[in-house]
C-alpha positions in Angstrom: -69.4 40.3 -13.9 -73.0 39.7 -14.6 -74.3 39.0 -18.0 -76.3 41.7 -19.7 -79.4 41.3 -22.1 -82.0 43.6 -23.8 -85.5 43.1 -24.6 -86.4 44.8 -28.1 -89.9 45.8 -27.7 -92.4 46.6 -30.6 -95.9 46.0 -29.6 -97.7 45.4 -26.1 -97.7 41.5 -26.4 -94.1 41.7 -25.7 -94.6 42.4 -21.9 -96.0 39.1 -21.1 -93.4 37.2 -23.3 -90.6 39.0 -21.7 -91.3 39.1 -18.2 -90.9 35.6 -17.2 -87.6 35.7 -19.1 -86.6 38.8 -17.2 -87.4 37.0 -13.9 -85.2 34.1 -15.1 -82.5 36.4 -15.9 -82.6 38.0 -12.4 -82.8 34.7 -10.6 -79.1 34.0 -12.2 -77.9 37.2 -10.9 -77.6 38.9 -14.3 -79.0 42.2 -15.7 -81.7 43.1 -18.4 -82.9 46.3 -19.9 -85.8 47.3 -22.2 -85.6 49.1 -25.6 -89.1 50.4 -26.9 -89.5 51.1 -30.4 -91.3 54.4 -31.5 -95.0 53.7 -31.2 -94.8 50.9 -28.6 -97.1 51.5 -25.6 -95.1 52.1 -22.4 -96.1 49.8 -19.7 -92.8 49.4 -18.0 -92.7 49.0 -14.3 -90.7 51.2 -11.9 -88.1 48.3 -11.4 -87.7 47.7 -14.9 -84.7 49.1 -16.6 -85.4 51.5 -19.6 -82.8 52.3 -22.5 -84.2 55.3 -24.3 -81.8 55.8 -27.4 -80.0 53.4 -29.7 -76.8 55.0 -28.2 -78.0 53.6 -24.7 -78.4 50.1 -26.2 -74.8 50.2 -27.7 -73.3 51.4 -24.6 -75.3 48.7 -22.6 -73.4 46.3 -24.8 -75.7 43.1 -24.1 -74.7 39.5 -24.7 -77.7 38.9 -26.3 -80.8 41.0 -27.5 -84.3 39.2 -27.8 -87.0 40.1 -30.1 -90.6 38.5 -30.4 -91.5 40.3 -33.4 -90.0 39.6 -36.9 -87.4 42.4 -37.3 -84.4 43.4 -35.1 -82.1 46.1 -35.6 -78.8 44.5 -37.1 -76.4 47.2 -36.1 -77.2 46.8 -32.4 -74.6 44.7 -30.4 -75.4 41.1 -28.9 -76.5 37.9 -30.3 -79.8 38.2 -32.1 -82.6 35.8 -30.6 -86.0 35.3 -31.9 -88.3 34.0 -29.1 -91.7 34.6 -31.1 -94.8 36.3 -30.6 -97.1 33.1 -31.0 -97.3 29.6 -32.3 -97.4 28.5 -36.1 -101.2 27.5 -36.2 -101.4 28.5 -40.1 -104.0 31.2 -39.2 -104.2 32.2 -42.9 -105.1 28.7 -43.8 -101.5 27.8 -44.9 -101.2 24.1 -45.6 -97.4 24.5 -46.7 -95.0 25.5 -43.9 -93.1 27.3 -46.7 -95.8 29.7 -47.0 -96.4 30.2 -43.3 -95.0 33.6 -42.1 -93.9 32.0 -38.9 -90.9 30.3 -40.8 -89.8 33.2 -42.8 -86.2 33.7 -42.6 -85.0 37.3 -43.1 -81.5 37.1 -42.3 -81.8 39.1 -38.9 -81.3 36.3 -36.3 -78.5 34.3 -34.8 -80.8 32.0 -32.9 -84.3 30.8 -33.1 -85.6 29.4 -29.9 -88.6 27.2 -31.1 -91.7 25.9 -29.0 -92.3 22.4 -30.0 -92.4 19.8 -32.6 -94.7 21.9 -34.7 -92.1 24.6 -35.1 -88.6 22.8 -34.4 -89.1 20.3 -37.3 -89.2 22.6 -40.1 -86.8 25.2 -38.6 -84.2 22.5 -38.2 -84.6 22.0 -42.0 -84.2 25.7 -42.5 -81.1 25.8 -40.2 -79.5 22.9 -42.4 -80.5 24.8 -45.5 -79.2 28.3 -44.6 -76.6 27.5 -42.1 -76.1 31.1 -40.5 -78.3 30.4 -37.5 -78.7 27.8 -34.9 -82.2 26.3 -33.8 -82.8 25.4 -30.1 -86.2 23.9 -28.8 -86.6 25.5 -25.7 -90.4 26.1 -25.3 -91.9 29.5 -25.3 -90.9 32.0 -22.8 -94.5 33.3 -22.0 -96.1 30.0 -20.9 -93.8 28.7 -18.1 -96.4 29.4 -15.6 -99.6 28.0 -17.5 -99.9 24.7 -16.5 -101.9 24.5 -13.6 -104.8 21.8 -13.5 -108.1 23.4 -14.7 -110.5 24.3 -11.9 -113.7 26.3 -12.7 -113.1 29.7 -10.9 -116.8 30.4 -10.0 -120.2 29.2 -10.5 -120.9 31.6 -13.3 -118.9 30.6 -16.4 -116.4 33.1 -17.9 -116.0 33.5 -21.7 -112.9 35.0 -23.1 -113.2 36.5 -26.5 -110.1 37.3 -28.3 -109.5 38.2 -32.2 -106.8 38.3 -34.6 -106.2 41.6 -36.5 -105.9 40.2 -39.9 -108.6 41.5 -42.3 -110.9 38.9 -43.7 -110.1 36.5 -40.8 -111.0 38.7 -37.8 -114.4 37.9 -36.2 -114.6 41.3 -34.3 -116.9 42.9 -37.2 -119.1 39.7 -37.5 -119.7 38.7 -33.6 -120.7 42.1 -32.0 -124.2 41.3 -32.4 -124.1 37.8 -31.3 -121.9 38.6 -28.2 -124.2 41.6 -27.3 -127.2 39.2 -27.5 -125.4 36.5 -25.4 -124.2 39.2 -22.9 -127.9 40.0 -22.2 -129.5 36.6 -22.3 -127.0 34.3 -20.8 -125.7 34.0 -17.3 -122.0 34.1 -18.2 -119.3 36.8 -17.7 -117.3 37.8 -20.5 -113.7 39.3 -21.0 -113.0 41.0 -24.3 -109.5 41.3 -25.5 -108.1 42.4 -29.0 -105.0 42.3 -31.0 -102.8 45.3 -30.6 -102.7 45.8 -34.4 -106.4 46.3 -34.8 -107.0 49.9 -35.5 -110.6 50.2 -36.2 -111.5 52.3 -33.3 -115.2 52.6 -34.4 -115.5 48.8 -33.9 -113.4 48.6 -30.7 -115.5 51.5 -29.2 -118.6 49.6 -29.7 -117.0 46.7 -27.8 -115.9 49.1 -25.0 -119.2 50.6 -25.0 -121.0 47.1 -24.4 -118.4 46.6 -21.4 -119.3 50.0 -19.9 -123.0 49.2 -20.2 -122.9 45.6 -18.5 -121.3 44.6 -15.3 -120.8 40.9 -16.6 -118.4 42.2 -19.3 -114.8 43.4 -19.0 -112.8 44.9 -21.8 -109.1 44.2 -21.6 -106.6 46.3 -23.3 -103.6 43.8 -22.6 -104.7 40.3 -22.0 -103.1 39.0 -18.7 -102.3 35.4 -17.2 -105.1 35.8 -14.7 -107.5 36.3 -17.7 -106.7 32.8 -19.1 -106.8 31.3 -15.7 -110.1 32.9 -14.7 -112.0 31.9 -17.9 -113.4 28.6 -18.9 -114.0 28.9 -22.6 -112.2 30.9 -25.3 -114.4 32.4 -28.4 -112.0 33.3 -31.0 -111.3 33.0 -35.0 -107.7 32.1 -36.2 -105.6 33.7 -33.7 -102.7 32.0 -32.0 -104.0 32.9 -28.8 -106.2 29.9 -29.2 -103.2 27.7 -28.3 -102.2 29.7 -25.2 -105.7 29.0 -23.9 -105.6 25.3 -24.7 -102.2 24.8 -22.7 -104.6 25.3 -19.8 -106.6 22.5 -20.8 -109.4 24.6 -21.9 -111.7 24.3 -24.8 -112.1 27.0 -27.8 -115.0 27.9 -29.9 -114.0 29.4 -33.2 -115.8 31.3 -35.9 -114.7 30.4 -39.4 -111.4 29.1 -38.3 -109.0 28.8 -41.4 -107.5 25.5 -40.1 -110.3 23.7 -38.3 -109.6 20.6 -36.7 -111.0 18.3 -34.1 -109.4 20.3 -31.2 -111.8 23.0 -31.9 -115.3 23.6 -31.9 -115.7 25.6 -35.2 -118.7 27.3 -36.3 -119.6 29.0 -39.8 -122.7 30.8 -38.7 -123.2 33.3 -36.0 -126.4 31.5 -35.1 -124.2 28.5 -34.0 -122.1 30.3 -31.5 -124.2 29.9 -28.5 -124.8 26.1 -28.7 -121.0 25.8 -29.3 -120.0 27.6 -26.2 -122.7 25.5 -24.4 -121.1 22.3 -25.7 -117.5 23.6 -24.8 -118.6 24.3 -21.2 -119.4 20.6 -20.8 -116.0 19.8 -21.7 -116.7 16.5 -23.6 -113.9 13.9 -23.1 -113.2 13.4 -26.8 -112.9 17.1 -27.4 -110.5 17.7 -24.5 -108.2 14.8 -25.6 -107.9 16.6 -29.0 -107.3 19.9 -27.2 -104.4 18.0 -25.1 -102.7 16.3 -28.0 -102.8 19.6 -30.0 -101.3 21.6 -27.2 -98.5 19.1 -26.7 -97.5 19.3 -30.4 -97.2 23.0 -30.3 -95.6 23.4 -27.0 -92.9 20.7 -25.9 -92.5 21.3 -22.1 -94.6 21.4 -19.0 -91.8 21.9 -16.5 -91.8 25.6 -16.2 -88.0 26.0 -17.4 -88.6 27.4 -21.0 -86.7 30.6 -19.9 -83.8 28.8 -18.5 -83.5 26.6 -21.7 -83.7 30.0 -23.6 -80.7 31.4 -21.6 -78.7 28.3 -22.0 -79.3 28.5 -25.6 -77.7 31.8 -25.6 -74.6 30.4 -23.6 -74.3 27.3 -26.2 -74.3 29.6 -29.0 -71.9 32.0 -27.5 -69.5 29.5 -26.4 -69.7 27.0 -29.3 -71.2 28.7 -32.4 -70.4 32.3 -32.5 -68.2 33.3 -35.3 -67.8 29.6 -36.3 -70.8 29.1 -38.7 -71.7 31.1 -41.9 -72.2 34.6 -41.8 -75.6 35.9 -42.2 -76.6 37.3 -45.6 -75.6 41.0 -46.4 -79.2 42.0 -46.7 -78.0 45.6 -48.1 -81.6 46.5 -49.3 -83.4 45.5 -46.0 -80.7 47.1 -43.9 -80.8 50.4 -46.1 -84.6 50.6 -45.8 -84.4 49.9 -41.9 -81.8 52.7 -41.4 -83.8 55.0 -43.7 -86.8 54.4 -41.8 -84.9 55.2 -38.5 -82.9 58.0 -40.1 -79.9 56.3 -38.4 -76.7 56.3 -40.3 -74.0 56.0 -37.7 -71.6 53.2 -38.4 -71.6 50.9 -35.8 -71.4 47.5 -37.0 -69.8 45.4 -34.0 -72.5 42.9 -34.1 -72.2 42.5 -38.1 -68.3 42.1 -37.8 -68.8 39.3 -35.4 
């Protein structure tokens, strides 16, 4: 009998994380369905199975339910698996891992699938401390197809601009005039993409209008693998999208990065952006060595088998640890707040009684 899995989907970035995992599940002859939280953009394809209600998920009765956000509904059946929505690069300037939200333990998950040494080492310490979840270093599901050798796609360089949503960190309010100037004066193509949590529509519309006005600018609602592949340099701030780009052996220019290092061309003034991009396009040897080293610290594998490792981790937990490790904390207040938000009070606690 085929195994069943569910993708718990909260924001648009989840699609590119889950789809490689969906491909691996199907390749094994197993089944997977999607549950979209209220407010999540509906980008499902015709061949993707949709579960519309919580009752649908319960009746589907998956072996595991995957989440790339920080919360998952505790009352749903299945092993709760965190596959993350980015890397722990300390975008808020955290020097202490205890203060990095990437490592927050909220008591929802049975498994954390870490990406590389930067996340595995500390999560293993947390596993030993809490004892109610297991940690597996699997690599990130999203990046199995990211490791092609870099080749410039065309004679005209392409700059990918991405930004975080965090107020006080996002470069979007500060770089519009600079990007607008470079669009008009440099022989570069631009792709503009923004975190789905950015809700300043006035600002976003300014960037949309820039793309509509100029043929060398594209506005991308949901960044795709090909946008990474077809770009030569990224301009960013402190978003974890930086690391995704570096996995393709490509340099990044950052504006006021909160954790600058030798792997970045970081600037603190808008007047420095143009020269930094020019330097990045030349791919200096010293910079590219730092880029490669930084990427390997965060993403352990280059073999394209991260999704298989994630599914193997679920099997290992199911066979060797489920019901044998410490129970998750009661989390009564968090559970009450979640149920109150959903207005869902039905008593279905199969997963909690495991």
